[in-house]
N, C-alpha and C positions, 0 to 999 in steps of 0.2 A: 362626095369623094373622100372626105375626112372620116365619115362613118364607116365606109368600106375598108379603109386602111386600118382603122382601129379594130374592127372585127377580124380582119386578116391577122393582125398582130396577136390578138387574143387567141385565135385558133391555133396559130403557130406555137405560141407559148404552151397551150394545153397539150398539143401533140408532143412537144419537146418534153414536157413533164411526164407524160405517159410513157415515153420511150425510156425514161430513167427508172421506171418502176421495176422491181425484180420480177422475173418471169421464170417459169419452169421450162426447161428445155428438154426435148426428147433425147433419150440415150440410145445409142446403138451398142448392143452387147454381142461380142463374138462368142458364140456358143462353144464352150469348152476352153475358153481363154486362148492361150498361145498354142494349145494342142489341136484345137478345132473339133470338128465333128468326125470322130474316129473311134477305133476300138481302144480299150484300156483306160477310158476316162469315166469316172463316176459323175454323171451329170446331175444326179440328185444333190451330191455334195457341192458341185459347181454352182447350182442355182440357189441353194439354201440361204446364203447370206446376201442375196440380191433382192431388191424391190423392183418389180416390173410395173410400169404404169402405162395407162392408155396413151397411145402415140409413140411409145418406145419401139425399137426395132431389134430383131434378132438377125445376126449375120452368121450364116452357116458356111464354113470353109471345109471342104472334104474332097476325097478322091472321086471325081465324077464318073470314073469307069467302074467303081465298085459300090458306092453308097448312094443313098437318096434321102429325101426328107418328105415324110408323109405325116399329115395331120390326121389323127384318128380320134375316136371317142374314148372315154375312160375305160370302158370294158375291153376294147381292142388294145388299148395301151397296156393294160395289166396282163393281157394274154399274148401280146405281141402278134396280134392278128392284123395282117396288112392287106387282106382281101378286099376290103371296102373302105378305102381312106376317104375322109371328108374333103381333103385337098392334097394334091401332090404339088409341093413347092419346088420340086426339082426342075431346074431349067436346063441342065446339062452342062453348065459352065463350071460347077464346083464352087461357086461363090454366089450363094442365094440369100436374099434378104426377105424376111417375113415381117410385115407390119403388125404390131400388136394394137389393132384399132378397135378391139371389142373388149369390154370388161368381162372376163371369164377365165377359166383355166384352159389353156391350150395343151394338147398332148401330141408330142412329136416322136416319131420312131423312124429308124432306118429299116427298110425292108431287106430282102435277100438274106434273111437269117441273122443279120447283125443286131437286131433288137434283142434277141436271146442272149447276146453277149454284153448287153447293157447300153446299147446305143438307143436310148430313149430319154426324154426329158419332159417333165410337166412344168409349165410356166403359168403361174397365177398372176393375172393382170388386174391391178387395182384401178380405181376410177381416175385419180389424178395425183400428180406429185405435189407434195406440200411445198409452199414457197420457201426459198432459201432462208435460213435463220440469220438474223441480224445480231451480230455480237457487239456488246457494249465495249467501248474503248475508255480506259481509265484516263482521267485528266486531273491536273492539279487545280484547275479553275472550276469552281462550282457552276459557273454560268456557261461553260463550254459544252456545245452539243457533241455527241459522239460523231466521229467522221462518217460512219455509215449513214447516220441520220441526216447529217448535213448534205451528203451527196445525193441521197435518194428522196428526201422530202423537202428540206429547207431551200435549196437552190432552185428547184423547179417551182416551189411556191412563190419565191421572190419574183421569178420571171412571170408567172401567171398574174400575180398581184400588180406588177408593173404594167403588163399588157392591159389588164382591166382598168387601171388608173388612166392609162393613155386613151383607152376607148371612152371612158367617162369624160375626159377633158375634150375629146373631139366632139362630143354631143353638146357641150356648153357653148 
């Protein structure tokens, strides 16, 4: 009974420690920002300062009675050819979400002639987002750990060590 309790405590401590590790979260991008998927927006400029990663999402907001969202290949993107789309992401609601679940360059256009007016965007999706940077915190004490390090490493390590010690004592 004591061995099972110790193993359970150790497992709980490890799960707790893992939950405190930094993780990369998927990002949902509204295409075109507050203007949405419409005419008069330069989508190349909109996308140029953004990094898109595997598992991010694109959210298209548009006039469902006029526009659509077609995924095409690079050649059709450049020529605004919408005759043979790879995928039609239009659901009819005017609020469509596209998962970026493949590492590649996606090419989206709006059909019905709107592509010729600039309603097209190329989204290059990279493998994975880098982990969040940990910034050092200045302290007057040379022995003080930065607060980011204390919260993400030190405290979980103390819990894990305590659980391991408790498990060891249960075995004796």
